[in-house]
Structures are given as structure tokens and as C-alpha cells.
C-alpha positions, -999 to 999 in steps of 0.1 A, spaced: 222 -145 300 209 -160 268 212 -198 265 238 -197 237 259 -173 257 257 -195 288 266 -225 267 297 -207 253 307 -195 288 304 -230 302 326 -242 273 353 -216 282 351 -227 318 355 -264 309 384 -258 285 404 -236 308 398 -257 340 406 -290 322 438 -277 306 449 -256 337 451 -224 316 447 -188 328 427 -160 311 425 -122 311 404 -96 292 409 -61 279 376 -45 271 365 -13 255 332 -13 238 319 -43 258 324 -23 290 332 -54 311 305 -76 297 330 -104 287 343 -104 323 307 -104 337 299 -134 315 330 -153 325 324 -147 362 286 -153 362 289 -191 368 308 -202 399 343 -214 395 358 -187 373 385 -179 399 402 -212 389 413 -196 356 401 -160 352 428 -136 365 419 -101 354 395 -80 334 404 -44 325 380 -19 310 400 7 290 372 27 275 391 59 267 420 64 244 441 76 273 433 45 293 443 23 264 476 41 263 484 45 300 470 13 315 476 -12 286 505 7 270 490 9 235 516 29 216 505 64 203 518 52 169 492 25 168 464 48 177 476 75 153 481 52 124 450 29 128 427 45 154 412 28 185 385 11 163 409 -11 145 422 -47 142 457 -35 152 444 -19 185 424 -50 193 454 -72 188 476 -50 209 450 -48 237 449 -86 238 486 -91 237 493 -64 263 467 -75 289 480 -111 286 515 -99 295 504 -75 322 481 -101 339 506 -129 332 480 -153 318 482 -180 292 454 -164 270 435 -132 267 407 -116 248 399 -81 238 372 -59 223 372 -24 207 347 -7 184 319 17 178 285 7 192 270 41 183 249 60 182 272 81 159 303 76 138 336 74 158 369 82 140 349 82 108 339 46 114 303 36 112 282 24 141 284 -14 146 321 -17 134 339 -38 161 372 -56 164 378 -85 187 410 -104 193 424 -133 213 460 -140 222 479 -170 235 502 -199 226 524 -176 205 495 -164 183 471 -135 181 439 -137 161 415 -110 153 381 -106 137 361 -77 123 324 -76 131 298 -54 114 268 -54 137 234 -40 129 215 -43 162 209 -17 189 237 -7 213 229 -34 239 224 -61 213 257 -52 196 275 -53 230 261 -88 237 270 -100 203 305 -87 206 311 -103 239 298 -137 227 318 -134 195 350 -127 215 345 -158 236 339 -179 206 371 -165 190 390 -174 222 376 -210 221 387 -213 184 422 -201 193 426 -224 223 413 -254 203 436 -246 174 408 -238 149 414 -203 135 
């Protein structure tokens, strides 16, 4: 894990442990990397409840309950889907906060959307925030950048900054 990623993960650990908050994750394009990062340092069981990888459209619909209307209207690579993923995993896992990722890491266009277009979201405390990322690295680099960005967005939400 890169030093800046480890620093961000440790900050999440500190915030969630100190405040007694719980966390869940719904991941698509990151394929579980957010959950891996969170559980790499010891002590994540104090706050991290669940991580769900819903890679396919069907999994997003059946496991998370993303409505067909959302997928039809906006696609899975969309801010709306990222928001719904975060909101729904938070409810399912019964956590205070959640984070999500969905996007196209390539190598080809998906739903007519270019490689590197990613959406992340964080939900909790009655709010859901989302962010669009346009990444230009390779597949692994884009996955790492997405996971790190999602954790940073989560920190901003919990700290009341977005």
C-alpha cells in the first residue's frame, strides 16, 4: 500500500474508532480494494461491518436493490447509481456511513462511456455526496486512485467538509 493510501486508511480508522461509528462499502470497479485497504491494518473490526462487491448489473439490482429505472435512465456508470449503491449498502448493513464505487476502468468503452470515467459516493448522517473522476492511468492505477478517492470523500463527509 502506498504511503498516502496508508495515511488515509489510518485516518479513517481513527475517525471511526474515536467517534464510535460503523462503516460499510459497496464496490463495483474497485473490486473489493476499498474493503482490502480498510482491513489491512489491525482493528478494522471495531467499525467496518461489511463490504459487498457487486460487479455485474444483475448483482447491483438483486443484492443491493438498485432499481431497474435507475440503471435504464442513467446506466451503471453514473452518479445516480453510485449514490444508490452507497445509500442501499448502508441500510442493508445497518451502518452509520458507507462508501461506493462504480465506473469504467477499461480497456474499452462501457455504456458509451470512456475508459477512466468513475463515480464514487459516500452516505451517512442524512447526506449522500458523490464525485465524478476522470482517470488517465492504467487499469490497476485507476482502481487504486478510485479506492483512495472514495476514502477521502468519506472522510470529508464525516468531518462535514463537502
